[in-house]
PAVEX-427647 format. One record per residue (C-alpha): x, y, z; residue in one letter. Coordinates in steps of 0.5 Angstrom, whole numbers, plus 2048, in hexadecimal, padded with zeros to 3 digits. Example, Ala and Ser with C-alpha at 12.3 -4.5 7.8 and 13.67 -1.06 7.14 Angstrom:
2
<<819, 7F7, 810>, A>
<<81B, 7FE, 80E>, S>
END
This chain:
685
<<7C2, 7A7, 7AE>, M>
<<7C3, 7AF, 7AD>, A>
<<7C1, 7AE, 7A5>, V>
<<7BB, 7A9, 7A6>, S>
<<7B9, 7AD, 7AC>, G>
<<7B9, 7B5, 7AA>, T>
<<7B7, 7B4, 7A2>, L>
<<7B0, 7B2, 7A4>, P>
<<7B0, 7B8, 7A8>, V>
<<7B2, 7BD, 7A3>, I>
<<7AD, 7B9, 79E>, W>
<<7A7, 7BB, 7A3>, G>
<<7A9, 7C2, 7A4>, L>
<<7A9, 7C3, 79D>, T>
<<7A3, 7C0, 79B>, T>
<<79F, 7C2, 7A2>, G>
<<79E, 7BA, 7A4>, R>
<<7A2, 7BB, 7AB>, I>
<<79E, 7B5, 7AE>, M>
<<79F, 7B1, 7A9>, D>
<<7A7, 7B2, 7A8>, S>
<<7A7, 7B1, 7B0>, V>
<<7A5, 7AA, 7AF>, W>
<<7A9, 7A9, 7AA>, I>
<<7AF, 7AC, 7AD>, A>
<<7AE, 7A8, 7B4>, L>
<<7AD, 7A1, 7B0>, T>
<<7B4, 7A3, 7AC>, S>
<<7B7, 7A5, 7B3>, E>
<<7B5, 79E, 7B6>, A>
<<7B8, 79A, 7B0>, V>
<<7BE, 79E, 7B0>, S>
<<7C0, 79C, 7B7>, W>
<<7C2, 795, 7B4>, V>
<<7C9, 794, 7B4>, E>
<<7CD, 794, 7AE>, M>
<<7D3, 790, 7B0>, K>
<<7D3, 789, 7AD>, G>
<<7D3, 787, 7A6>, S>
<<7CF, 789, 7A0>, F>
<<7CB, 783, 7A1>, A>
<<7CA, 784, 7A8>, W>
<<7C8, 78B, 7A7>, R>
<<7C3, 78A, 7A2>, L>
<<7BF, 784, 7A6>, R>
<<7BF, 789, 7AC>, T>
<<7BD, 78F, 7A9>, L>
<<7B7, 78B, 7A6>, V>
<<7B6, 788, 7AD>, A>
<<7B6, 78F, 7B0>, G>
<<7B1, 792, 7AA>, A>
<<7AC, 78C, 7AB>, V>
<<7AC, 78C, 7B3>, L>
<<7AB, 794, 7B2>, A>
<<7A5, 793, 7AE>, V>
<<7A2, 78D, 7B2>, A>
<<7A3, 791, 7B9>, F>
<<7A1, 798, 7B6>, S>
<<79A, 795, 7B4>, M>
<<799, 791, 7BA>, L>
<<79A, 797, 7BE>, G>
<<795, 79B, 7BA>, S>
<<790, 796, 7BA>, V>
<<790, 794, 7C1>, T>
<<791, 79C, 7C4>, G>
<<789, 79D, 7C5>, N>
<<789, 797, 7CA>, N>
<<78C, 797, 7D0>, L>
<<78D, 790, 7D2>, W>
<<78F, 78E, 7CB>, L>
<<794, 794, 7CB>, S>
<<797, 791, 7D2>, V>
<<797, 78A, 7CF>, V>
<<79A, 78C, 7C9>, G>
<<79F, 790, 7CD>, M>
<<7A1, 789, 7D1>, F>
<<7A2, 785, 7CB>, A>
<<7A6, 78B, 7C8>, V>
<<7AA, 78C, 7CE>, G>
<<7AC, 784, 7CE>, F>
<<7AE, 784, 7C7>, L>
<<7B2, 78A, 7C7>, A>
<<7B6, 788, 7CD>, T>
<<7B7, 781, 7CA>, L>
<<7BA, 785, 7C4>, L>
<<7BE, 789, 7C8>, K>
<<7C1, 783, 7CB>, N>
<<7C4, 781, 7C5>, I>
<<7C9, 787, 7C5>, G>
<<7CB, 78C, 7BF>, D>
<<7C8, 787, 7BA>, R>
<<7C1, 789, 7BC>, A>
<<7C1, 78F, 7C1>, S>
<<7BF, 793, 7BC>, G>
<<7B9, 78F, 7BA>, L>
<<7B7, 78F, 7C1>, A>
<<7B6, 796, 7C1>, L>
<<7B2, 796, 7BA>, C>
<<7AD, 791, 7BE>, V>
<<7AC, 795, 7C4>, Y>
<<7AD, 79C, 7C1>, M>
<<7A8, 79C, 7BC>, L>
<<7A3, 798, 7C0>, F>
<<7A3, 79D, 7C6>, I>
<<7A2, 7A3, 7C1>, F>
<<79D, 7A0, 7BD>, S>
<<799, 79E, 7C3>, N>
<<799, 7A5, 7C5>, A>
<<796, 7A7, 7BF>, Y>
<<791, 7A2, 7BD>, P>
<<78D, 7A2, 7B6>, V>
<<786, 7A0, 7B6>, T>
<<783, 79F, 7AF>, S>
<<786, 79B, 7A9>, L>
<<788, 7A1, 7A5>, P>
<<78C, 7A3, 7AB>, E>
<<78F, 79C, 7AC>, I>
<<791, 79C, 7A4>, E>
<<794, 7A3, 7A5>, H>
<<798, 7A2, 7AB>, R>
<<79A, 79B, 7A7>, L>
<<79C, 79F, 7A1>, G>
<<7A1, 7A4, 7A5>, L>
<<7A4, 79E, 7A9>, V>
<<7A6, 79A, 7A3>, V>
<<7A9, 7A0, 7A0>, I>
<<7AD, 7A2, 7A6>, G>
<<7AF, 79A, 7A7>, A>
<<7B1, 79A, 7A0>, A>
<<7B5, 7A0, 79F>, W>
<<7BB, 79E, 7A4>, P>
<<7BB, 797, 7A1>, V>
<<7BC, 79B, 79A>, I>
<<7C1, 79F, 79D>, L>
<<7C5, 79A, 7A1>, G>
<<7C5, 795, 79B>, V>
<<7C7, 79A, 796>, A>
<<7CD, 79C, 79A>, T>
<<7CF, 795, 79C>, S>
<<7CF, 793, 795>, F>
<<7D5, 798, 794>, L>
<<7D9, 796, 79A>, M>
<<7DF, 791, 799>, P>
<<7DC, 78A, 79A>, A>
<<7E1, 788, 7A0>, E>
<<7E1, 78F, 7A3>, E>
<<7DC, 78D, 7A9>, P>
<<7E1, 787, 7AB>, F>
<<7E7, 78C, 7AA>, R>
<<7E4, 791, 7AE>, R>
<<7E3, 78C, 7B4>, Q>
<<7EA, 789, 7B4>, I>
<<7ED, 791, 7B3>, A>
<<7E9, 792, 7BA>, L>
<<7EC, 78C, 7BD>, I>
<<7F3, 78E, 7BB>, W>
<<7F1, 795, 7BD>, R>
<<7EF, 793, 7C4>, S>
<<7F6, 78F, 7C5>, I>
<<7FA, 795, 7C3>, A>
<<7F6, 798, 7C9>, V>
<<7F8, 792, 7CD>, L>
<<7FF, 793, 7CC>, V>
<<7FF, 79A, 7CF>, D>
<<7FB, 798, 7D5>, A>
<<801, 792, 7D6>, V>
<<806, 797, 7D5>, S>
<<803, 79C, 7DB>, K>
<<802, 796, 7DF>, N>
<<808, 797, 7E4>, N>
<<808, 792, 7EB>, N>
<<801, 790, 7EB>, H>
<<7FE, 797, 7E9>, K>
<<7F9, 798, 7E4>, N>
<<7F8, 791, 7E4>, G>
<<7F0, 792, 7E4>, A>
<<7F2, 796, 7DD>, M>
<<7F5, 790, 7DA>, V>
<<7F0, 78C, 7DC>, Y>
<<7EB, 790, 7D9>, D>
<<7EF, 791, 7D2>, E>
<<7F0, 78A, 7D2>, D>
<<7E8, 789, 7D3>, K>
<<7E7, 78E, 7CD>, A>
<<7EB, 78A, 7C9>, V>
<<7E7, 783, 7CA>, R>
<<7E1, 787, 7C9>, L>
<<7E3, 78A, 7C2>, A>
<<7E5, 782, 7C0>, I>
<<7DE, 780, 7C3>, D>
<<7DB, 786, 7BF>, S>
<<7DE, 783, 7B9>, S>
<<7DC, 77C, 7BA>, Y>
<<7D5, 77F, 7BA>, Q>
<<7D5, 782, 7B3>, F>
<<7DA, 77C, 7B0>, F>
<<7DA, 776, 7B5>, G>
<<7DE, 771, 7B1>, R>
<<7E5, 770, 7B3>, M>
<<7EB, 770, 7AE>, A>
<<7EB, 768, 7AE>, H>
<<7E4, 768, 7AC>, Q>
<<7E5, 76D, 7A6>, V>
<<7E6, 76A, 79F>, S>
<<7ED, 76C, 79C>, E>
<<7E9, 76D, 796>, K>
<<7E6, 773, 799>, D>
<<7ED, 777, 79A>, N>
<<7EB, 77D, 79C>, R>
<<7E6, 77B, 7A2>, Q>
<<7EC, 775, 7A3>, Y>
<<7F1, 77A, 7A4>, Q>
<<7ED, 77F, 7A9>, L>
<<7EB, 779, 7AD>, A>
<<7F3, 778, 7AE>, L>
<<7F4, 77F, 7AF>, L>
<<7EF, 77F, 7B5>, R>
<<7F2, 779, 7B8>, K>
<<7F9, 77C, 7B7>, I>
<<7F6, 782, 7BB>, A>
<<7F4, 77E, 7C1>, G>
<<7FB, 77B, 7C1>, M>
<<7FE, 781, 7C2>, V>
<<7F9, 783, 7C7>, A>
<<7FB, 77D, 7CB>, V>
<<803, 77F, 7CA>, N>
<<801, 786, 7CD>, V>
<<7FE, 784, 7D3>, I>
<<804, 77F, 7D4>, G>
<<809, 785, 7D3>, M>
<<805, 789, 7D8>, G>
<<805, 783, 7DE>, E>
<<80D, 782, 7DD>, E>
<<80D, 78A, 7DD>, K>
<<80B, 789, 7E4>, Q>
<<811, 785, 7E6>, L>
<<815, 78B, 7E4>, V>
<<817, 791, 7E9>, D>
<<817, 796, 7E4>, I>
<<81A, 79B, 7E8>, A>
<<820, 797, 7E9>, S>
<<822, 796, 7E2>, L>
<<827, 79A, 7DE>, D>
<<824, 7A1, 7DC>, E>
<<826, 7A0, 7D4>, A>
<<823, 799, 7D5>, L>
<<81D, 79B, 7D8>, R>
<<81C, 7A0, 7D3>, I>
<<81D, 79B, 7CD>, K>
<<818, 797, 7D1>, A>
<<812, 79C, 7D1>, A>
<<814, 79D, 7C9>, T>
<<813, 796, 7C8>, L>
<<80C, 796, 7CA>, F>
<<80B, 79D, 7C7>, S>
<<80D, 79A, 7C0>, A>
<<809, 794, 7C1>, M>
<<803, 798, 7C2>, K>
<<804, 79C, 7BC>, E>
<<805, 796, 7B8>, A>
<<7FF, 792, 7BA>, V>
<<7FB, 799, 7B9>, G>
<<7FE, 79A, 7B2>, R>
<<7FB, 792, 7B0>, I>
<<7F4, 794, 7B3>, S>
<<7F4, 79A, 7AE>, V>
<<7F7, 796, 7A8>, F>
<<7F2, 791, 7A9>, V>
<<7ED, 796, 7A8>, I>
<<7F0, 79A, 7A2>, T>
<<7F4, 795, 79F>, L>
<<7F8, 79B, 79C>, E>
<<800, 799, 79B>, P>
<<802, 79F, 79F>, E>
<<7FF, 79C, 7A5>, E>
<<802, 796, 7A4>, K>
<<809, 79A, 7A3>, L>
<<808, 79D, 7AA>, L>
<<806, 796, 7AD>, A>
<<80C, 793, 7AA>, V>
<<810, 799, 7AD>, S>
<<80E, 798, 7B4>, H>
<<80F, 791, 7B4>, I>
<<816, 792, 7B2>, N>
<<817, 797, 7B7>, R>
<<814, 792, 7BC>, L>
<<81A, 78D, 7BA>, K>
<<81F, 792, 7BA>, K>
<<81D, 794, 7C1>, L>
<<81D, 78D, 7C3>, T>
<<824, 78C, 7C1>, A>
<<826, 792, 7C5>, L>
<<823, 790, 7CB>, I>
<<827, 789, 7CB>, R>
<<82E, 78D, 7CA>, E>
<<82C, 791, 7D1>, Y>
<<82F, 78E, 7D8>, P>
<<829, 78A, 7DB>, W>
<<828, 78A, 7E2>, P>
<<82C, 785, 7E6>, E>
<<826, 782, 7EA>, D>
<<824, 77C, 7E7>, E>
<<81C, 77D, 7E7>, K>
<<81C, 783, 7E4>, Q>
<<821, 781, 7DE>, R>
<<81D, 77B, 7DD>, N>
<<817, 780, 7DD>, A>
<<81A, 784, 7D8>, I>
<<81C, 77E, 7D4>, K>
<<815, 77C, 7D3>, R>
<<813, 783, 7D1>, I>
<<818, 783, 7CB>, M>
<<816, 77C, 7C9>, Q>
<<80E, 77E, 7C9>, L>
<<810, 784, 7C5>, T>
<<814, 780, 7C0>, D>
<<80E, 77C, 7BF>, R>
<<809, 782, 7BF>, T>
<<80E, 785, 7B9>, V>
<<80D, 77E, 7B5>, R>
<<805, 77F, 7B6>, L>
<<805, 786, 7B4>, L>
<<809, 784, 7AE>, E>
<<804, 77E, 7AD>, N>
<<7FE, 783, 7AD>, A>
<<801, 788, 7A8>, I>
<<802, 782, 7A4>, L>
<<7FB, 77F, 7A5>, R>
<<7F8, 786, 7A3>, I>
<<7FD, 786, 79C>, D>
<<7FA, 77F, 79A>, K>
<<7F3, 781, 79B>, M>
<<7F4, 786, 795>, G>
<<7EF, 78B, 793>, A>
<<7E8, 78C, 796>, D>
<<7E3, 78C, 791>, A>
<<7DC, 790, 792>, P>
<<7D6, 78C, 794>, V>
<<7D2, 78D, 78D>, F>
<<7D8, 789, 78A>, R>
<<7D8, 784, 78F>, S>
<<7D0, 783, 78F>, Y>
<<7CC, 781, 789>, S>
<<7C4, 782, 789>, F>
<<7C3, 77B, 78A>, V>
<<7C8, 77B, 790>, K>
<<7C5, 781, 793>, T>
<<7BE, 77E, 793>, L>
<<7C1, 777, 796>, F>
<<7C3, 77B, 79C>, I>
<<7BC, 77C, 79E>, L>
<<7BA, 775, 79E>, K>
<<7B5, 773, 7A3>, P>
<<7BA, 76E, 7A7>, K>
<<7BE, 774, 7A9>, Y>
<<7B8, 777, 7AC>, F>
<<7B6, 771, 7AF>, L>
<<7BD, 770, 7B2>, S>
<<7BD, 777, 7B6>, D>
<<7B6, 775, 7B8>, I>
<<7B8, 76F, 7BC>, R>
<<7BE, 772, 7BF>, M>
<<7B9, 778, 7C1>, L>
<<7B5, 773, 7C5>, F>
<<7BA, 76F, 7C8>, A>
<<7B8, 771, 7CF>, L>
<<7BC, 770, 7D5>, D>
<<7BA, 771, 7DC>, N>
<<7BE, 778, 7DC>, F>
<<7BB, 77B, 7D6>, N>
<<7B4, 779, 7D7>, T>
<<7B4, 77C, 7DE>, R>
<<7B7, 783, 7DB>, Y>
<<7B2, 782, 7D5>, A>
<<7AC, 781, 7DA>, L>
<<7AF, 787, 7DE>, R>
<<7AF, 78C, 7D8>, S>
<<7A8, 78A, 7D6>, A>
<<7A5, 78B, 7DD>, V>
<<7A8, 791, 7DE>, A>
<<7A7, 794, 7D7>, A>
<<79F, 792, 7D7>, A>
<<79E, 795, 7DE>, L>
<<7A1, 79B, 7DB>, A>
<<79D, 79B, 7D5>, L>
<<797, 79A, 7DA>, F>
<<798, 7A0, 7DE>, V>
<<799, 7A4, 7D8>, F>
<<793, 7A2, 7D5>, K>
<<78E, 7A1, 7DB>, W>
<<790, 7A8, 7DD>, F>
<<790, 7AB, 7D6>, R>
<<797, 7AF, 7D7>, I>
<<798, 7B3, 7D1>, D>
<<79F, 7B1, 7CE>, H>
<<79F, 7AB, 7D3>, G>
<<7A2, 7A6, 7CE>, Y>
<<7A9, 7A9, 7D1>, W>
<<7A7, 7A4, 7D7>, L>
<<7A7, 79D, 7D4>, P>
<<7AD, 7A0, 7CF>, F>
<<7B1, 7A2, 7D5>, S>
<<7B0, 79B, 7D8>, V>
<<7B2, 797, 7D2>, M>
<<7B8, 79B, 7D1>, I>
<<7BB, 79C, 7D8>, V>
<<7B9, 794, 7DB>, I>
<<7BF, 790, 7DA>, Q>
<<7C1, 789, 7DC>, P>
<<7C4, 78B, 7E3>, Y>
<<7C2, 790, 7E8>, F>
<<7C9, 794, 7E8>, G>
<<7C8, 795, 7E1>, A>
<<7C1, 797, 7E1>, T>
<<7C2, 79C, 7E6>, F>
<<7C8, 79F, 7E3>, K>
<<7C4, 79F, 7DC>, K>
<<7BE, 7A3, 7E0>, A>
<<7C3, 7A8, 7E3>, I>
<<7C6, 7A9, 7DC>, D>
<<7BF, 7A9, 7D8>, R>
<<7BC, 7AE, 7DD>, V>
<<7C2, 7B3, 7DD>, A>
<<7C2, 7B3, 7D5>, G>
<<7BB, 7B4, 7D5>, T>
<<7BA, 7BA, 7D9>, V>
<<7C0, 7BD, 7D6>, L>
<<7BE, 7BB, 7CF>, G>
<<7B7, 7BE, 7D1>, G>
<<7B9, 7C4, 7D3>, L>
<<7BD, 7C5, 7CD>, A>
<<7B7, 7C3, 7C8>, A>
<<7B3, 7C8, 7CC>, S>
<<7B8, 7CE, 7CA>, L>
<<7B8, 7CB, 7C3>, L>
<<7B1, 7CB, 7C2>, L>
<<7B0, 7D2, 7C4>, Q>
<<7B5, 7D4, 7BE>, L>
<<7B1, 7D7, 7B8>, P>
<<7AF, 7D2, 7B3>, A>
<<7B1, 7D5, 7AC>, G>
<<7B9, 7D4, 7AD>, M>
<<7B8, 7CD, 7AC>, H>
<<7BD, 7CD, 7B2>, F>
<<7B9, 7C7, 7B6>, K>
<<7B9, 7C3, 7B0>, E>
<<7C1, 7C3, 7AF>, G>
<<7C1, 7C2, 7B7>, I>
<<7BD, 7BC, 7B6>, L>
<<7C2, 7B9, 7B0>, F>
<<7C8, 7BA, 7B5>, L>
<<7C4, 7B6, 7BB>, T>
<<7C3, 7B0, 7B6>, F>
<<7CB, 7B0, 7B6>, I>
<<7CD, 7B1, 7BD>, L>
<<7C8, 7AD, 7C0>, M>
<<7CB, 7A7, 7BC>, V>
<<7D2, 7A9, 7BE>, Y>
<<7D1, 7A9, 7C5>, Y>
<<7CC, 7A4, 7C6>, I>
<<7D2, 79F, 7C8>, K>
<<7D7, 7A4, 7CA>, R>
<<7D3, 7A8, 7D0>, K>
<<7CC, 7A6, 7D0>, Y>
<<7CA, 7AD, 7D4>, S>
<<7CC, 7B1, 7CE>, V>
<<7C8, 7AC, 7C9>, A>
<<7C2, 7AD, 7CD>, V>
<<7C3, 7B5, 7CD>, F>
<<7C3, 7B4, 7C5>, F>
<<7BD, 7AF, 7C5>, I>
<<7B9, 7B4, 7C9>, T>
<<7BB, 7BA, 7C5>, L>
<<7B9, 7B5, 7BE>, N>
<<7B3, 7B3, 7C0>, L>
<<7B0, 7B9, 7C3>, V>
<<7B2, 7BD, 7BD>, L>
<<7AF, 7B7, 7B8>, L>
<<7A8, 7B7, 7BC>, F>
<<7A8, 7BF, 7BC>, H>
<<7AC, 7C1, 7B6>, I>
<<7A6, 7C6, 7B5>, E>
<<7A2, 7C6, 7BC>, A>
<<7A2, 7CC, 7C1>, A>
<<7A7, 7CC, 7C7>, Y>
<<7A3, 7C8, 7CD>, S>
<<7A7, 7C8, 7D4>, D>
<<7A1, 7C3, 7D6>, R>
<<7A4, 7BE, 7D1>, I>
<<7AB, 7BF, 7D3>, M>
<<7A9, 7BE, 7DA>, V>
<<7A5, 7B8, 7D9>, T>
<<7AA, 7B5, 7D4>, R>
<<7AF, 7B6, 7DA>, A>
<<7AA, 7B3, 7E0>, L>
<<7A9, 7AD, 7DB>, C>
<<7B0, 7AC, 7DA>, T>
<<7B1, 7AC, 7E2>, V>
<<7AB, 7A8, 7E3>, G>
<<7AD, 7A2, 7DE>, G>
<<7B4, 7A2, 7E0>, A>
<<7B2, 7A1, 7E8>, L>
<<7AD, 79C, 7E5>, L>
<<7B3, 798, 7E2>, A>
<<7B7, 799, 7E8>, V>
<<7B2, 796, 7ED>, V>
<<7B0, 790, 7E8>, S>
<<7B8, 78E, 7E9>, G>
<<7B6, 78D, 7F0>, F>
<<7AE, 78B, 7F0>, A>
<<7AE, 787, 7E9>, L>
<<7B2, 781, 7E8>, F>
<<7B8, 784, 7EB>, P>
<<7BF, 781, 7E9>, T>
<<7C4, 782, 7EE>, W>
<<7CC, 780, 7ED>, D>
<<7CC, 77D, 7F4>, K>
<<7C8, 777, 7F1>, K>
<<7CB, 777, 7EA>, W>
<<7D3, 779, 7EC>, L>
<<7D4, 771, 7EE>, P>
<<7D1, 76F, 7E7>, S>
<<7D5, 774, 7E3>, H>
<<7DC, 772, 7E7>, L>
<<7DA, 76A, 7E6>, A>
<<7D9, 76B, 7DE>, A>
<<7E0, 76F, 7DE>, A>
<<7E4, 769, 7E2>, L>
<<7E0, 764, 7DE>, K>
<<7E2, 768, 7D7>, S>
<<7E9, 768, 7DA>, N>
<<7E9, 760, 7DC>, Y>
<<7E7, 75F, 7D4>, D>
<<7ED, 763, 7D2>, Y>
<<7F2, 75F, 7D6>, F>
<<7EF, 759, 7D4>, T>
<<7EF, 75A, 7CD>, A>
<<7F6, 75D, 7CE>, T>
<<7F9, 757, 7D1>, F>
<<7F4, 751, 7D0>, F>
<<7F2, 752, 7C9>, A>
<<7F4, 74C, 7C5>, P>
<<7F8, 750, 7C1>, Q>
<<7FB, 758, 7C1>, R>
<<7F5, 75D, 7C1>, Q>
<<7F6, 761, 7BB>, I>
<<7F0, 765, 7BC>, N>
<<7F1, 767, 7C3>, W>
<<7EF, 76E, 7C3>, T>
<<7E8, 76C, 7C3>, R>
<<7E9, 769, 7CA>, Y>
<<7ED, 770, 7CC>, K>
<<7E7, 774, 7C9>, R>
<<7E2, 770, 7CD>, S>
<<7E6, 770, 7D4>, A>
<<7E8, 778, 7D3>, E>
<<7E0, 779, 7D2>, S>
<<7DE, 775, 7D8>, K>
<<7E3, 779, 7DC>, N>
<<7E1, 780, 7DA>, S>
<<7DA, 77E, 7DB>, N>
<<7DB, 77C, 7E2>, V>
<<7E0, 782, 7E3>, F>
<<7DA, 786, 7E1>, D>
<<7D5, 782, 7E6>, S>
<<7DA, 783, 7EC>, F>
<<7DA, 78B, 7EB>, N>
<<7D2, 78B, 7EB>, R>
<<7D2, 786, 7F1>, Y>
<<7D6, 78B, 7F5>, M>
<<7D2, 791, 7F3>, Q>
<<7CB, 78E, 7F5>, E>
<<7C8, 790, 7FB>, P>
<<7C9, 78B, 801>, G>
<<7CF, 78A, 806>, R>
<<7D1, 783, 805>, E>
<<7D7, 783, 800>, K>
<<7DC, 77E, 7FF>, S>
<<7E3, 780, 7FC>, E>
<<7E5, 779, 7FB>, L>
<<7E1, 77A, 7F4>, Y>
<<7E6, 77F, 7F2>, Y>
<<7EC, 77A, 7F4>, D>
<<7E9, 775, 7F0>, M>
<<7E7, 779, 7EA>, V>
<<7EE, 77C, 7E9>, T>
<<7F1, 775, 7EA>, S>
<<7EC, 773, 7E4>, S>
<<7EF, 778, 7E0>, V>
<<7F6, 776, 7E1>, R>
<<7F5, 76F, 7E0>, I>
<<7F2, 771, 7D9>, T>
<<7F8, 775, 7D8>, R>
<<7FD, 770, 7DA>, N>
<<7F9, 76B, 7D5>, L>
<<7FA, 770, 7CF>, N>
<<801, 770, 7D1>, N>
<<802, 769, 7D0>, I>
<<7FF, 769, 7CA>, Q>
<<803, 76F, 7C7>, L>
<<809, 76B, 7C9>, E>
<<807, 765, 7C5>, E>
<<805, 769, 7BF>, D>
<<80C, 76B, 7BF>, E>
<<810, 764, 7BF>, K>
<<80E, 763, 7B8>, R>
<<80F, 75C, 7B9>, R>
<<80E, 757, 7B3>, T>
<<80E, 751, 7B7>, T>
<<80A, 750, 7BE>, A>
<<80D, 74E, 7C4>, S>
<<80A, 74B, 7CB>, N>
<<80C, 74E, 7D2>, P>
<<811, 74B, 7D7>, S>
<<80E, 747, 7DC>, A>
<<80F, 74D, 7E1>, E>
<<80C, 752, 7DD>, Q>
<<806, 74E, 7DC>, Q>
<<805, 74D, 7E3>, N>
<<805, 755, 7E4>, K>
<<800, 755, 7DF>, I>
<<7FC, 750, 7E2>, N>
<<7FD, 753, 7E9>, E>
<<7FA, 759, 7E6>, C>
<<7F4, 756, 7E3>, L>
<<7F3, 753, 7EA>, D>
<<7F3, 75A, 7ED>, S>
<<7EE, 75C, 7E7>, F>
<<7E9, 756, 7E9>, N>
<<7E9, 758, 7F0>, K>
<<7E7, 75F, 7EE>, V>
<<7E2, 75C, 7EA>, M>
<<7DF, 758, 7EF>, G>
<<7DE, 75E, 7F3>, H>
<<7DA, 761, 7EE>, L>
<<7D4, 75D, 7EE>, S>
<<7D3, 760, 7F5>, L>
<<7D3, 767, 7F3>, I>
<<7CF, 766, 7ED>, D>
<<7CB, 75F, 7EE>, P>
<<7C7, 760, 7E8>, N>
<<7CC, 75E, 7E3>, H>
<<7D0, 758, 7E3>, P>
<<7D8, 758, 7E3>, Y>
<<7DB, 752, 7E0>, K>
<<7E2, 751, 7E1>, T>
<<7E8, 74D, 7DD>, M>
<<7EC, 747, 7E0>, D>
<<7F3, 748, 7DE>, A>
<<7F4, 740, 7DE>, A>
<<7EF, 73F, 7D9>, Q>
<<7F2, 744, 7D4>, V>
<<7F9, 743, 7D3>, G>
<<7FF, 748, 7D2>, V>
<<7FF, 74F, 7CF>, S>
<<800, 750, 7C8>, P>
<<806, 754, 7C9>, F>
<<80C, 755, 7CD>, C>
<<80C, 75C, 7D1>, P>
<<812, 760, 7D1>, N>
<<815, 763, 7D7>, E>
<<810, 76A, 7D6>, M>
<<80A, 765, 7D5>, Q>
<<80C, 762, 7DC>, M>
<<80C, 768, 7E0>, I>
<<806, 76A, 7DD>, F>
<<803, 764, 7DF>, L>
<<805, 764, 7E6>, E>
<<802, 76B, 7E6>, K>
<<7FB, 768, 7E4>, V>
<<7FC, 763, 7EA>, N>
<<7FD, 768, 7EF>, I>
<<7F7, 76C, 7ED>, E>
<<7F3, 766, 7ED>, L>
<<7F5, 764, 7F4>, K>
<<7F3, 76C, 7F6>, A>
<<7EC, 76B, 7F3>, V>
<<7EB, 764, 7F6>, A>
<<7ED, 767, 7FD>, Q>
<<7E8, 76D, 7FB>, S>
<<7E2, 769, 7F9>, L>
<<7E3, 765, 800>, K>
<<7E2, 76B, 804>, E>
<<7DC, 76E, 7FF>, V>
<<7D8, 767, 800>, T>
END
């Protein structure tokens, strides 16, 4: 971003072609927003797509800018398309910015003749090609599997933070923090699937590096389940009543686990022998601490003793998983650079049309929610552009630009982003107004421009208001690198930003509003249905589910969606709020966690022969299925748009494995949660 945006400005200052350099830099900046996270193939396809979109919509804006109604119609189409792109996530959010940013600015400065169109087209093509060249050049030098390794390292790092949160969660305090960090782990796993969607069983062992990395990601998910299990057992222990020496060792245990997980995250990235040595050292320390804790006298209370015993058991399993993680990294071997992994023919194969056609089909796979959001954005942006054009507001392009940036799928998120946007813009405008008064000869402004490129990317997902501050600085300096200072421009910029933010907020009420009061039941039903699929795949599949983690991931993602929906629901205007939804959401989370523990226990058995459950155990399983079926029967009442089919235990036979004592305890916990959910559903309906 910094190099592709600043070098054209330096060229413009050197040659005296300032406005030409601004258009090149602006286009380069737009294409540079494309996130460079995935594999080389993904990076190349996305950069090329960004360059094509940048040229196309810059030209569309340039030729429609002289006509009010063509501009408004174009803005409607751009708003709709860009919102669909934003919905796809990290893969296409940068492409969305390319579309609406270049259309809006080009529309504000239209061309009137064929020579002007050709000149503008040449500048935009140069600006679009420049970051593609830089991106491909730097990507050729990186190790081929580094993007996948980086995604996995982020999962391990988030697990280290989760361990720390669990260690600080005493007697139900800081429970929200544990859930937030657990959610962060799931988001890191989901993000890795966005860029590398295949699971371990879907990767050929012939492709050794990717196979080992897929297994490493699966191991990370299982470690996270163990950590959550340790946290739940920890709640049953009265920490204050423990012997002081035992209490200190227990605290050190979590600290050692955090360090071991953290070192693995670094080892995945660096592949350095020194990092492996540190990781192995912390794992060995964790083993020794476990042995020491077993030597201390435990509480006499049976409930607490069982909880500590379970924590030790989960720690032993985690140690084995951590050792397996080190083994997988070792088996992966060295990571070759991209230029050794991709021949010229293979690189061209990446750009086959079928890949782009697949992305287009995914883009226009419309549903009710995405369509309403896209229409809301399109109407609001078109209205903002109409106001700008009709009243001929100087620099009024900030109106539609602010609308497209601020508007979000949900009202609460839109309102928060509006506040951040206005605060960052006002402060950024004030800072820019001071910078523009500095003497131009020192090239101080050009240096600040370079820094703003870096800082706005750094803060865009960390703190949006700070990112907006640097974005404002960047755009003002870019458009006024040699212009005289103007208080009027700064005031207009601020007023347009406020107006655009207000229009985005008002559209959340007036234009196809999306309220979680309506969507929360659907999210809850989806989470419970995902748990039902997880349960039936566990106990009623024809054979043992080896790839059970896909059910786990689906259920956890649905739980996360419904939890977020509930939080938005509680913040929406209106008085009638049902706390019963919170009870059902937390029950759904606990059901998933208990099913996870059942699967982990089954993985630990390592049996070579299968055995069927006893008649008493099968009756318990069938009883739990009956409780699940009752819950599913209620779901059609809160979410009538989707059919919820149930399974009859009499028709599917017996479970493919014999549950042990711990699995039966977790099964009973699932049954208890289901009965609570069924009762709450009765009250809600």
